[in-house]
BATOR-558184 format. One record per residue (C-alpha): x, y, z; residue in one letter. Coordinates in steps of 0.1 Angstrom, whole numbers, padded with zeros to 4 digits, always signed. Example, Ala and Ser with C-alpha at 12.3 -4.5 7.8 and 13.67 -1.06 7.14 Angstrom:
<atoms>
+0123-0045+0078A;+0137-0011+0071S;
</atoms>
This chain:
<atoms>
-0001+0001-0001Q;+0014+0035-0008V;+0017+0059+0020G;+0003+0092+0004L;+0022+0122+0018V;+0000+0156+0010L;+0019+0188+0018E;+0002+0219+0032C;+0004+0251+0013T;+0005+0270+0048G;+0039+0284+0064A;+0053+0258+0076S;+0288+0298+0016P;+0300+0289+0059G;+0288+0324+0070C;+0311+0340+0045L;+0307+0372+0063G;+0320+0360+0096A;+0347+0337+0081M;+0361+0368+0064A;+0359+0387+0095G;+0329+0404+0088R;+0295+0409+0106D;+0262+0397+0097S;+0253+0427+0075E;+0282+0414+0052A;+0262+0380+0050V;+0231+0396+0039R;+0248+0418+0015G;+0265+0386-0002Y;+0231+0367-0005A;+0211+0398-0018S;+0241+0403-0044K;+0243+0365-0053T;+0208+0357-0057G;+0197+0322-0066T;+0205+0307-0100T;+0175+0303-0122K;+0161+0270-0131I;+0177+0255-0159Q;+0157+0245-0188S;+0159+0206-0193R;+0145+0209-0228A;+0174+0233-0240A;+0201+0207-0226D;+0207+0184-0255K;+0239+0165-0236L;+0237+0130-0234T;+0232+0116-0200T;+0271+0107-0196S;+0283+0140-0204N;+0257+0158-0187K;+0268+0141-0155M;+0304+0149-0161A;+0295+0186-0170T;+0272+0194-0142L;+0285+0173-0113L;+0322+0160-0124G;+0333+0123-0126K;+0340+0119-0089M;+0339+0084-0075A;+0346+0102-0041T;+0348+0134-0026I;+0365+0141+0008G;+0339+0147+0035S;+0363+0149+0062E;+0352+0178+0085G;+0320+0185+0067L;+0299+0186+0097E;+0322+0215+0109N;+0312+0236+0079T;+0276+0237+0089V;+0283+0249+0124K;+0271+0286+0128C;+0304+0308+0134P;+0310+0329+0164E;+0296+0365+0158G;+0268+0350+0129C;+0231+0351+0140E;+0216+0318+0136P;+0188+0331+0110E;+0216+0347+0090E;+0236+0313+0089W;+0206+0290+0083M;+0194+0313+0055A;+0227+0316+0036V;+0235+0278+0044K;+0200+0270+0026T;+0211+0290-0003L;+0240+0268-0006E;+0219+0235-0003V;+0196+0247-0029F;+0224+0257-0055Q;+0234+0221-0050D;+0201+0207-0059L;+0197+0231-0087N;+0227+0219-0104R;+0217+0181-0095L;+0181+0180-0108V;+0188+0188-0146P;+0215+0160-0146A;+0185+0137-0139L;+0164+0146-0167S;+0174+0117-0196D;+0165+0089-0170F;+0140+0107-0144C;+0110+0113-0170T;+0073+0114-0171E;+0074+0078-0185T;+0099+0063-0160S;+0088+0082-0130C;+0049+0092-0134P;+0047+0097-0095K;+0073+0112-0070M;+0078+0084-0052T;+0106+0067-0028A;+0111+0038-0008G;+0121+0000-0016R;+0085-0005-0029N;+0074+0029-0038H;+0057+0033-0003E;+0060+0069-0002Y;+0044+0092-0027E;+0047+0131-0026Y;+0024+0152-0041M;+0024+0191-0050W;-0003+0210-0028P;-0036+0208-0048G;-0028+0181-0069E;-0038+0142-0066T;-0007+0130-0083T;+0027+0145-0095T;+0055+0133-0113S;+0088+0131-0103A;+0102+0157-0130P;+0073+0180-0123Q;+0077+0178-0084Y;+0112+0186-0087M;+0107+0212-0110E;+0080+0230-0091K;+0099+0225-0057M;+0130+0244-0074L;+0109+0272-0086L;+0091+0275-0055W;+0122+0275-0035A;+0137+0301-0056D;+0111+0324-0054E;+0110+0321-0017L;+0150+0325-0012L;+0144+0359-0034N;+0116+0369-0011D;+0132+0400+0007S;+0101+0393+0033N;+0115+0356+0040F;+0153+0365+0037F;+0157+0402+0045P;+0185+0419+0027T;+0180+0452+0050D;+0201+0444+0082P;+0175+0463+0101S;+0147+0443+0091A;+0139+0411+0113P;+0133+0376+0100F;+0097+0367+0097P;+0080+0350+0130A;+0073+0318+0103D;+0108+0318+0092F;+0115+0284+0110M;+0085+0271+0099D;+0088+0279+0063Q;+0126+0268+0062L;+0114+0234+0076S;+0092+0229+0050Q;+0117+0236+0025M;+0144+0214+0037H;+0115+0185+0038R;+0111+0191+0002R;+0145+0192-0003F;+0149+0158+0013F;+0123+0141-0010R;+0145+0146-0039V;+0174+0130-0025Y;+0150+0101-0012A;+0136+0096-0050H;+0173+0101-0066I;+0188+0071-0040Y;+0157+0047-0043H;+0150+0052-0081M;+0182+0067-0096H;+0211+0055-0074F;+0226+0029-0098M;+0227+0052-0130V;+0246+0077-0108L;+0268+0050-0096K;+0273+0037-0133E;+0284+0072-0143T;+0307+0077-0113Q;+0290+0105-0098V;+0275+0089-0065D;+0304+0100-0047G;+0293+0134-0053H;+0257+0129-0045V;+0267+0113-0013N;+0287+0145-0004H;+0261+0168-0013Q;+0232+0147+0009F;+0257+0145+0041K;+0261+0185+0036H;+0225+0185+0038W;+0222+0160+0067L;+0247+0175+0090Y;+0230+0210+0084F;+0194+0197+0091V;+0207+0178+0123K;+0227+0208+0135E;+0196+0228+0138F;+0165+0202+0141N;+0150+0215+0108L;+0134+0182+0099V;+0122+0155+0121S;+0132+0120+0125E;+0100+0109+0107D;+0109+0130+0077D;+0141+0108+0071L;+0124+0075+0075V;+0126+0068+0035P;+0163+0071+0037L;+0166+0057+0074Q;+0195+0031+0066G;+0215+0056+0048L;+0212+0084+0074V;+0222+0062+0103D;+0252+0048+0083K;+0263+0084+0076F;+0258+0096+0111M;+0274+0065+0125A;+0305+0071+0102D;+0303+0106+0117L;+0301+0095+0149A;+0331+0070+0148K;+0353+0099+0131A;+0347+0121+0156G;+0358+0092+0182T;+0390+0084+0163A;+0396+0123+0160E;+0392+0128+0197G;+0414+0099+0203A;+0440+0114+0180L;+0440+0145+0197A;+0444+0130+0232D;+0472+0112+0220A;+0490+0141+0206R;+0484+0159+0240K;+0503+0129+0257L;+0531+0131+0237A;+0535+0166+0241M;+0532+0162+0277V;+0557+0134+0276S;+0583+0153+0256E;+0578+0186+0280S;+0587+0162+0310E;+0617+0147+0291G;+0601+0111+0290C;
</atoms>
């Protein structure tokens, strides 16, 4: 039985300014000048699937994710809302490059519904629709996110303007929809990504998104269920890496103490 997920229409890169020694005002200035990339037209892209993958993603079997979890933490002196807005723009731009690369094999014919899960048990429909194909869902989602990220009421470019009261609700809704793209890709198209040797790149992007939403509790555990196994693996790998890093740091401190004592 398919579990239908109906969305509500209601509200529901680091901090560059801080990293460059600037204040939060510079962060808003960066975002307002950069804006979001306009959605690419799949119909205009005539590249073959393999060339398209290479062009948009790069043929990288693996991308180093060491320390990736640190890139999602809010730097000192940067307001959390500022940070989350800019990092969300970064995640959006990742997806905006990824989605067009799927167009040759994620089609109205191959994916008439936006589904995820081993047995297609999760189906996502755009608000007001009884069924939405995967290409349509992803295109509508990107257009919706692009409009919201360019809305000065959602992401104020005036440093004196406050973020809206429903900022966290809207941000959470956006990231739930971002996740659904990854859930569909992993369940329905991951073998193609692996064959074209860009699975490492997609893994890197997903880890970046995952560590970010975990850091700020932007999605619930229930939202992650369609990719629970992968989420658990990546978080376990992160914990293991953290333990190993801590042990190495302790060993270095011990070595320094021993050296200072002339042992």
